C-alpha positions in Angstrom: -76.9 -11.4 -181.1 -80.0 -13.4 -181.8 -78.4 -16.7 -180.8 -77.4 -15.4 -177.3 -80.7 -13.7 -176.6 -82.0 -16.6 -174.5 -78.7 -18.0 -173.2 -79.2 -16.7 -169.7 -83.0 -16.7 -169.6 -84.5 -17.9 -166.4 -87.7 -19.8 -166.4 -90.5 -18.0 -164.6 -92.3 -19.8 -161.8 -95.7 -19.0 -163.4 -94.6 -20.8 -166.6 -94.1 -24.1 -164.8 -96.3 -26.9 -166.1 -95.4 -30.4 -164.8 -95.6 -33.4 -167.1 -98.0 -36.3 -166.2 -95.1 -38.2 -164.7 -93.9 -35.2 -162.7 -97.4 -34.6 -161.5 -97.6 -38.3 -160.4 -94.4 -37.8 -158.4 -95.7 -34.7 -156.8 -99.0 -36.4 -155.9 -97.3 -39.5 -154.5 -95.1 -37.3 -152.3 -98.0 -35.1 -151.2 -100.1 -38.1 -150.3 -97.3 -39.6 -148.3 -96.8 -36.3 -146.4 -100.5 -36.1 -145.6 -100.7 -39.8 -144.5 -97.8 -39.1 -142.1 -99.6 -36.1 -140.7 -96.7 -33.8 -141.7 -98.8 -31.3 -143.8 -98.2 -28.2 -141.7 -94.4 -28.8 -141.1 -93.9 -29.6 -144.8 -95.7 -26.5 -146.0 -93.8 -24.4 -143.5 -90.5 -25.9 -144.6 -91.2 -25.6 -148.3 -92.3 -22.0 -148.0 -89.2 -21.2 -146.1 -86.8 -23.0 -148.4 -88.5 -22.0 -151.7 -85.6 -19.7 -152.8 -83.2 -22.6 -152.2 -84.9 -25.3 -154.3 -82.2 -25.3 -157.0 -79.4 -25.6 -154.4 -81.4 -28.4 -152.8 -81.8 -30.2 -156.1 -78.0 -30.0 -156.7 -77.4 -31.4 -153.2 -79.7 -34.3 -154.1 -77.7 -34.8 -157.4 -74.5 -34.8 -155.5 -75.7 -37.5 -153.1 -77.5 -39.6 -155.8 -74.8 -42.4 -156.0 -74.9 -43.0 -152.3 -78.7 -42.8 -152.0 -79.2 -45.1 -155.0 -76.6 -47.6 -153.6 -78.5 -47.8 -150.3 -82.1 -47.6 -151.5 -84.1 -48.6 -154.6 -85.5 -45.2 -155.5 -86.2 -45.2 -159.2 -87.9 -41.8 -159.0 -85.0 -40.1 -157.2 -83.3 -38.6 -160.3 -86.7 -37.5 -161.7 -87.5 -35.8 -158.5 -84.3 -33.8 -158.2 -84.6 -32.8 -161.8 -88.1 -31.6 -161.1 -86.8 -29.5 -158.2 -84.3 -27.8 -160.5 -87.2 -26.0 -162.3 -88.7 -22.9 -160.9 -92.3 -23.4 -159.8 -91.8 -26.9 -158.7 -92.1 -26.0 -155.0 -95.4 -24.2 -155.7 -96.7 -27.2 -157.6 -95.7 -29.4 -154.6 -97.5 -27.1 -152.2 -100.6 -27.2 -154.3 -100.4 -31.0 -154.4 -100.0 -31.2 -150.6 -103.0 -28.9 -150.1 -105.2 -30.9 -152.5 -104.1 -34.2 -150.8 -104.9 -32.8 -147.4 -108.3 -31.6 -148.6 -109.1 -35.1 -150.0 -107.9 -36.6 -146.7 -110.2 -34.3 -144.7 -113.1 -35.0 -146.9 -112.6 -38.8 -146.5 -112.3 -38.4 -142.8 -115.5 -36.3 -142.7 -117.4 -38.9 -144.7 -116.1 -41.7 -142.4 -117.2 -39.8 -139.3 -120.7 -39.2 -140.9 -121.1 -42.9 -141.7 -120.0 -43.9 -138.1 -122.6 -41.5 -136.7 -125.3 -43.1 -138.9 -124.2 -46.6 -137.7 -124.3 -45.5 -134.0 -127.8 -44.0 -134.5 -129.1 -47.2 -136.1 -127.6 -49.4 -133.3 -129.2 -47.1 -130.7 -132.5 -47.4 -132.4 -132.4 -51.2 -132.5 -131.4 -51.3 -128.8 -134.3 -49.1 -127.8 -136.9 -51.1 -129.8 -138.5 -53.8 -127.6 -137.1 -57.2 -128.5 -140.1 -59.2 -127.3 -143.7 -58.9 -128.5 -146.3 -58.7 -125.8 -148.2 -62.0 -125.4 -151.7 -62.2 -126.6 -154.2 -62.1 -123.8 -155.4 -65.5 -122.7 -158.9 -64.3 -122.8 -158.9 -63.2 -126.4 -160.3 -65.5 -128.9 -158.7 -66.5 -132.1 -160.1 -63.5 -134.0 -158.4 -61.1 -131.6 -161.7 -60.0 -129.9 
């Protein structure tokens, strides 16, 4: 009986810990989603399809020969194998949220630097460009 004890054991989503390569895949995908401005639709889709992640990974496995014939996706197999594991969708959601937070922070920093540049350019425009001429009646000492 001891040998069959773990035969049908299902991995818990909380126990999911991606490897460094898997985390890199998740971060690349999350960054791409954020750059395309698809954060909200992606989160909505992933939350909705979370129970179907294993079926989705098997669908990707089925179409792998066609996809790899058309595109040069070296990470395709690694990604669908990642999706087979419970907790992978949650990890992808976290990666998307982190990428979006980084993107928003970069955008805020960019806006702040633009405001500083605008203030500096306004200040230089307001400063008089010509110095008033010395009075003709002043002597060389300025009296």
